[in-house]
N, C-alpha and C positions, 0 to 999 in steps of 0.2 A: 379676677375673672373666675366666676364660679360656674363650672360646667360639670355635668355628670361624668361618671367613669366611662360610660359607653361613648359619650361625645369625645372624651379625651382619647379613647381607643381608636375612634374614627380618624383622628389626626395621623396616626401611624399608617392606616390603610390608605389615606389620601396621599401621603408622602410616597408610599411604595408605588401606587398607581401613577402618580406624577412622574416618578423616575422612569417607569416603563413607557408611558405614553408621550411624555415631553422630550425624552432623549432622542427619539427617532426623527422628528421634524427638525430639531435643533442641529443634530449631527448632519442631516441632509443639507441644511442651509449653510453649514459652515465647513463643508468638505474641502474647500479650497484654502482654508486658513492653515497656517503653520500650526503644528501641534502645540508648541509652547504658548503661542498667542491664545489658542483656544482654551488650554488649561488655565492660563492666567486669568482670562475673562470669566471662565466658569467658577474659579475659586473666589474671585472678587465678588461676583454675583451671589455666590453661596454665603460668603461672610456677611454681605448686606442683608440678605433674606433672613439669616440666622439672628442678626441684630434686631430686625423688625419683629421676629417671633419672640425674642427675649423681652422686648420692651412693650409688646402689644398689650393693650387693655381690652381689645375687642376679639371675640372668638372668630368672627367672620374675617377680620384682617389676618388672624393667625392661619385660618384655613387657606386663604389666598396665598399668603407668603410662604407657606410650607410646601407648596406644590411639588418639590422634589426633582424637578426636571434637571436642575444643575448638577445634582448628585449623580443622576444617570449619565449626563454628558461627561463628567469626570471619569466615571467608570468606563464608558465607551472609548473616550479619547486616550486614556492612560493605558489601556490594554492590560495584560497580565502584570506588568511592572507597576501599574498604578493601582493595583488592588488594595494594598495597605492604606494608601492615601484615600482612595474612594470609600473604603469601609469606615475610615475615621470620619469622613465627610457625611456618610449616610447615618452614622450613629450619633453624631453631635446634636442634631435637632431633637432626636429622641431623648437624649439626656437633658436638654434644655426643658423640654415639655415635662419630664418626670420631676425635675427639681422645682420648676415653677408651679406645677400642678400640686405637688406635695406641700409647698409653702402657702399657696393661695387658695386652693379649692378643696383639697382633701385633708380632713383632720388626721393627725397621727393617731395610732392605736392607743398610745399612752394618755392622750387627752380625752378619750371617750369616757 
């Protein structure tokens, strides 16, 4: 997947916006759920979307999958005690993008 550096940067912006915008309606819809069930569901969804992003060959599919709403739900549902887990969850897709982008789209400085 060959994308420009600015397009790859937009993935981070979309993820952050998805965390803010998506968490509010999801938390409202799941307020009656037990916290453990909500966190387990959000983590499962997060793992699934991260796998989709890691294996995606399409930039559009990556944009859709990286929405970030599940990371926002984990941060909201976990409260202050869930901050270390939520920060890990929010950082993982960024690391996937950096590693895959470096390997597939952006040549290293030593190969120029």
